[in-house]
N, C-alpha and C positions, 0 to 999 in steps of 0.2 A: 763338697761337690761330688755328685754320684759318678760312677764309672763311665756311664754313657756320655755325659757331658764332658768329662775329662778326655775321653777318646776323640770326641768331636773337636775340642779345642786343640788337641795335639795334632790331629790330621789337618785342620785348617792352617795351623802354624807351619806345618811341613810343606803344604802346597804353596803358601806365600813364599817360603824360603826357596822353593824350587822355581818360582816364577809362574806357577800354574794359576794362581788367583791374584796376580799382581794388579792392583787397581790402576785404571788409566787416569793419570793426573791431567788437569786442564792444560798444562804446559806441553804434554805429549800428544795432544790431539791435532788433527789437521785444522789450521786456523785461517779464517777469512776476515778481512777488515771491512768495516762499514762506517762511512762518515755520514753524520746527520748534521745538517746546517740549515737552521731556520726554514724548514719545510722542503728541503732538498735531500734526497738520499743518493749516496755515491758509493758503490754502484746500486742501482735499483733492482738489478738481477744478479743473484749470487748462485753459481753452479757448484754443487757439492757432490761428493760420492755417496751413492745410496748405500745403506747398510753399515754406515760408519758413524760413530759419535763425532761431532764437530764442535768447534768453538768459534764464535763470532765475536771479534773485538769491536766494540762500538765506541766511536769517538764523537763527541759533540763539539764541533768547531764553530758553532754559531753563537749568537748573543742571547738566545732564549732557551729555556728548558725544552728537552725532547723526551719522548717515550717510545722506545722500541717495543712494539707489541705485535704478537701473533696469536690470534684466537685458536687457529688450527694446531699450533705448537704448544699452546698454553704457556707462553712466555711474556713477561713484562719487565722492562728495565727503564727507570727514569734517570736521566742524567742532567745535571745542572750545566750551564754554559761552561765550556772548557774542560768538562769531566770526561773520563773514559772508564769503561768497564767491559765486561764480557758476559755472554750467555753460552751455556753448554747445551747442545741439542742432542737428544737420543738418536740412535740410528733411524734413518728415514727410509720408507718405501719409495721406489721411484715415483716421481710426481712433482707437482708444484704446490708450494706452501706460501700463502700470502703473509706479509708483514707490513706494518705501517708505523708512522709517527703519530701517536694518538693525539698529540697537541697540534698537529698540522695535517689532519686527515685529508683535507681537500687536495693537497698537492704532494704529500709524501707517502707514496704507496710503492711497495716492492714485492719481489717474489724470490723465494729460494727454490731452486730447481735441483732435485735429487736425481742423478743419473746412474 
């Protein structure tokens, strides 16, 4: 390993040790819950802080598969009946970001509002 790479590795390790580059784990993020049930979203409007990474926990409490999808956020997550999962979303600019259940598009549409 050349000296330049060795210094970079050493500096990075020191910053992690001091907390300067500590990664944000999904468990540490502001978390919002979303229930998806056979074409119904609860809540259909989720207000989140702008400029902050967030986690949305998605629960499928229905009897059919669902798909959390947002074209604007470039996120997709398919859940079988009874399944749960989460999506992590990068810091958002203030505004509204649409999401929907791709398997129930006619009835299941929502919005994330970053303030």
